[in-house]
C-alpha positions in Angstrom: -11.2 -13.2 17.7 -8.7 -12.7 14.7 -11.2 -13.1 12.1 -14.0 -11.1 14.0 -11.5 -7.9 14.3 -10.7 -8.7 10.7 -14.1 -8.4 10.1 -14.9 -4.9 12.2 -12.0 -3.4 10.3 -13.6 -3.9 6.8 -16.9 -2.1 8.3 -15.3 0.3 9.9 -13.7 1.4 6.8 -16.5 1.2 4.7 -18.5 3.1 7.4 -16.4 5.4 7.8 -13.3 8.0 5.9 -10.4 6.4 8.4 -7.0 7.7 7.4 -4.5 6.5 10.1 -4.0 3.5 11.4 -3.8 4.5 14.9 -7.7 6.2 14.3 -8.9 2.7 13.3 -6.6 1.1 16.6 -8.8 3.3 18.9 -12.3 2.7 17.2 -11.2 -0.8 17.5 -10.6 -0.5 20.9 -13.6 1.1 21.5 -15.7 -1.4 20.3 -14.1 -3.7 22.8 -11.1 -5.5 20.8 -7.7 -5.7 21.9 -5.4 -3.9 18.8 -1.7 -3.1 19.0 -0.3 -0.7 16.1 1.5 -3.9 15.0 -1.4 -5.7 14.9 -3.7 -3.6 12.9 -0.9 -3.2 10.6 -0.7 -7.1 9.7 -4.2 -7.2 9.8 -4.8 -4.0 6.7 -1.8 -6.0 5.3 -3.4 -9.2 5.2 -7.0 -7.9 3.8 -5.2 -5.9 1.1 -6.3 -2.7 2.5 -4.7 0.5 0.8 -5.0 4.0 1.2 -6.5 6.3 -1.4 -7.2 9.4 -2.3 -10.3 10.7 -2.0 -10.6 13.6 -3.9 -10.8 16.3 -1.9 -6.7 16.3 -0.8 -7.6 13.7 2.0 -7.1 10.0 1.9 -8.8 7.0 3.6 -8.0 3.3 3.5 -10.3 0.9 1.5 -10.4 -3.0 0.9 -8.9 -3.6 -2.1 -10.4 -7.2 -3.0 -9.7 -7.4 -6.9 -6.0 -8.6 -6.9 -5.5 -12.5 -6.7 -3.2 -13.8 -4.1 -1.5 -15.7 -6.6 -0.8 -12.4 -9.0 0.1 -10.2 -5.1 2.3 -12.8 -4.4 4.3 -12.8 -7.8 4.8 -9.2 -7.9 5.6 -9.1 -4.0 8.3 -12.0 -4.8 9.7 -9.4 -8.1 9.8 -6.3 -5.5 11.2 -8.4 -2.4 14.0 -9.6 -4.8 14.7 -6.4 -6.7 14.4 -3.8 -4.4 17.0 -2.1 -2.4 15.6 1.4 -1.2 12.3 3.5 -1.9 12.1 7.4 -1.1 9.9 10.1 -2.2 10.5 13.5 -3.6 7.1 15.3 -4.4 5.1 13.4 -6.3 7.6 11.2 -7.6 8.6 7.5 -5.7 11.8 6.7 -6.8 12.9 2.8 -6.6 16.4 1.8 -6.4 16.8 -1.8 -7.8 19.5 -4.3 -8.3 20.9 -3.7 -11.8 19.1 -5.1 -14.7 15.6 -5.1 -12.7 14.0 -1.5 -13.5 11.9 -2.9 -16.2 10.6 -6.0 -14.2 9.9 -3.6 -11.3 8.1 -1.5 -13.4 6.0 -4.2 -15.0 5.1 -5.4 -11.7 4.0 -1.6 -10.3 2.2 -1.2 -13.3 -0.1 -4.4 -13.2 -0.7 -3.8 -9.7 -2.8 -0.5 -11.0 -2.0 1.7 -7.7 -4.6 4.3 -6.7 -3.1 7.2 -7.8 -0.3 6.3 -10.0 -0.3 8.2 -13.1 2.8 5.8 -14.9 6.4 4.7 -13.9 9.5 4.7 -16.2 11.8 2.4 -15.8 16.0 2.4 -16.0 18.2 -0.4 -15.6 18.9 -0.1 -11.7 16.5 2.6 -10.8 12.3 3.2 -11.0 10.2 6.1 -11.0 6.7 6.2 -10.0 4.8 9.5 -10.9 1.7 10.2 -9.0 -1.1 12.6 -9.1 0.2 14.4 -5.6 3.2 14.4 -2.7 0.5 13.0 -0.6 0.0 10.0 -2.7 3.1 9.5 -3.5 3.7 9.0 0.2 0.9 6.0 -0.2 2.4 4.5 -2.9 6.0 4.4 -1.0 3.9 2.9 2.3 2.4 0.4 -0.4 5.6 -0.8 -1.6 7.4 -1.3 1.8 3.9 -3.0 3.0 4.6 -5.8 -0.4 8.5 -6.3 0.4 8.2 -6.7 4.5 
Protein backbone atom coordinates (compact mmCIF):
# COMPACT_ATOMS: atom_id res chain seq x y z
CA UNK A 1 0.00 0.00 0.00
CA UNK A 2 2.86 2.40 0.83
CA UNK A 3 4.47 1.95 -2.60
CA UNK A 4 1.13 2.51 -4.34
CA UNK A 5 0.45 5.62 -2.27
CA UNK A 6 3.92 7.03 -2.95
CA UNK A 7 3.56 6.30 -6.67
CA UNK A 8 0.25 8.16 -6.62
CA UNK A 9 1.85 11.09 -4.77
CA UNK A 10 4.50 11.39 -7.50
CA UNK A 11 1.82 11.18 -10.18
CA UNK A 12 -0.32 13.83 -8.48
CA UNK A 13 2.46 16.38 -7.99
CA UNK A 14 3.56 16.04 -11.61
CA UNK A 15 -0.01 16.36 -12.93
CA UNK A 16 -1.18 19.20 -10.64
CA UNK A 17 0.27 22.31 -9.01
CA UNK A 18 -0.23 21.15 -5.42
CA UNK A 19 0.96 23.65 -2.84
CA UNK A 20 -0.11 22.20 0.52
CA UNK A 21 0.12 18.83 2.21
CA UNK A 22 -3.58 19.11 3.00
CA UNK A 23 -4.43 19.43 -0.70
CA UNK A 24 -2.24 16.42 -1.48
CA UNK A 25 -3.84 14.45 1.35
CA UNK A 26 -7.35 15.28 0.10
CA UNK A 27 -6.49 14.19 -3.45
CA UNK A 28 -5.11 10.90 -2.09
CA UNK A 29 -8.29 10.31 -0.06
CA UNK A 30 -10.41 11.05 -3.17
CA UNK A 31 -8.50 8.26 -4.91
CA UNK A 32 -9.20 5.78 -2.12
CA UNK A 33 -5.96 5.97 -0.14
CA UNK A 34 -5.85 6.16 3.64
CA UNK A 35 -3.60 9.12 4.40
CA UNK A 36 -3.05 11.11 7.55
CA UNK A 37 -1.08 14.35 7.54
CA UNK A 38 1.79 12.55 9.27
CA UNK A 39 1.78 9.81 6.62
CA UNK A 40 1.82 12.35 3.79
CA UNK A 41 4.65 14.27 5.47
CA UNK A 42 6.70 11.08 5.93
CA UNK A 43 6.09 10.00 2.33
CA UNK A 44 7.13 13.41 1.04
CA UNK A 45 10.37 13.30 3.02
CA UNK A 46 11.17 9.78 1.78
CA UNK A 47 10.40 10.79 -1.81
CA UNK A 48 12.51 13.98 -1.52
CA UNK A 49 9.59 16.22 -2.43
CA UNK A 50 10.25 19.91 -1.97
CA UNK A 51 8.26 23.10 -2.48
CA UNK A 52 9.46 25.45 -5.22
CA UNK A 53 8.34 28.80 -6.60
CA UNK A 54 6.37 28.58 -9.85
CA UNK A 55 7.36 32.04 -11.04
CA UNK A 56 3.91 33.60 -10.66
CA UNK A 57 4.21 34.12 -6.91
CA UNK A 58 2.85 30.68 -6.07
CA UNK A 59 4.47 27.46 -4.94
CA UNK A 60 4.11 23.80 -5.75
CA UNK A 61 5.59 20.50 -4.70
CA UNK A 62 8.13 18.79 -6.96
CA UNK A 63 10.15 15.60 -6.77
CA UNK A 64 13.84 16.25 -6.33
CA UNK A 65 15.60 13.08 -7.50
CA UNK A 66 18.95 14.72 -8.23
CA UNK A 67 20.44 14.32 -4.75
CA UNK A 68 22.06 11.04 -3.85
CA UNK A 69 20.99 9.39 -0.61
CA UNK A 70 24.57 9.25 0.66
CA UNK A 71 25.12 12.95 0.01
CA UNK A 72 21.74 13.90 1.47
CA UNK A 73 22.47 11.81 4.58
CA UNK A 74 25.84 13.51 5.01
CA UNK A 75 24.29 16.98 4.81
CA UNK A 76 21.44 15.93 7.10
CA UNK A 77 23.99 14.71 9.65
CA UNK A 78 25.85 18.02 9.54
CA UNK A 79 22.62 19.94 9.96
CA UNK A 80 21.32 17.66 12.73
CA UNK A 81 24.55 18.07 14.68
CA UNK A 82 24.97 21.80 14.11
CA UNK A 83 21.56 23.50 14.01
CA UNK A 84 20.08 24.92 17.21
CA UNK A 85 17.22 26.95 15.71
CA UNK A 86 15.84 28.23 12.42
CA UNK A 87 13.72 31.34 11.90
CA UNK A 88 12.78 33.72 9.10
CA UNK A 89 12.74 37.49 8.70
CA UNK A 90 11.24 38.56 5.38
CA UNK A 91 13.36 36.85 2.68
CA UNK A 92 16.11 35.78 5.09
CA UNK A 93 16.44 32.50 6.95
CA UNK A 94 18.48 32.81 10.13
CA UNK A 95 20.06 29.54 11.24
CA UNK A 96 21.61 29.51 14.71
CA UNK A 97 24.26 26.82 15.04
CA UNK A 98 26.75 25.64 17.63
CA UNK A 99 29.95 27.68 17.88
CA UNK A 100 32.34 26.93 15.03
CA UNK A 101 29.71 25.24 12.82
CA UNK A 102 28.58 28.23 10.73
CA UNK A 103 30.83 27.57 7.74
CA UNK A 104 30.19 23.82 7.63
CA UNK A 105 26.44 24.38 7.85
CA UNK A 106 26.60 27.02 5.12
CA UNK A 107 28.60 24.70 2.87
CA UNK A 108 26.06 21.92 3.44
CA UNK A 109 23.14 24.19 2.57
CA UNK A 110 24.97 25.57 -0.49
CA UNK A 111 25.66 22.02 -1.68
CA UNK A 112 21.97 21.13 -1.47
CA UNK A 113 21.24 23.71 -4.20
CA UNK A 114 17.86 24.56 -2.70
CA UNK A 115 15.52 26.31 -5.12
CA UNK A 116 14.93 29.94 -4.20
CA UNK A 117 18.22 30.39 -2.33
CA UNK A 118 20.27 33.34 -3.60
CA UNK A 119 23.22 32.74 -1.28
CA UNK A 120 24.46 32.16 2.25
CA UNK A 121 26.63 34.13 4.65
CA UNK A 122 28.22 32.19 7.50
CA UNK A 123 29.54 33.45 10.79
CA UNK A 124 30.92 31.43 13.67
CA UNK A 125 27.56 30.51 15.20
CA UNK A 126 25.00 31.97 12.78
CA UNK A 127 24.17 31.35 9.15
CA UNK A 128 22.06 33.68 7.04
CA UNK A 129 20.36 32.16 4.01
CA UNK A 130 19.14 34.81 1.58
CA UNK A 131 16.17 33.85 -0.58
CA UNK A 132 14.35 35.54 -3.44
CA UNK A 133 11.07 36.02 -1.59
CA UNK A 134 9.61 35.73 1.92
CA UNK A 135 7.68 32.69 0.69
CA UNK A 136 10.93 31.06 -0.43
CA UNK A 137 12.37 31.75 3.03
CA UNK A 138 9.47 29.87 4.65
CA UNK A 139 9.91 26.97 2.20
CA UNK A 140 13.66 26.82 2.92
CA UNK A 141 13.01 26.90 6.67
CA UNK A 142 10.58 23.98 6.35
CA UNK A 143 13.06 22.08 4.17
CA UNK A 144 15.82 22.54 6.78
CA UNK A 145 13.40 21.36 9.49
CA UNK A 146 12.61 18.26 7.39
CA UNK A 147 16.32 17.43 7.18
CA UNK A 148 17.00 17.79 10.91
CA UNK A 149 14.00 15.79 12.16
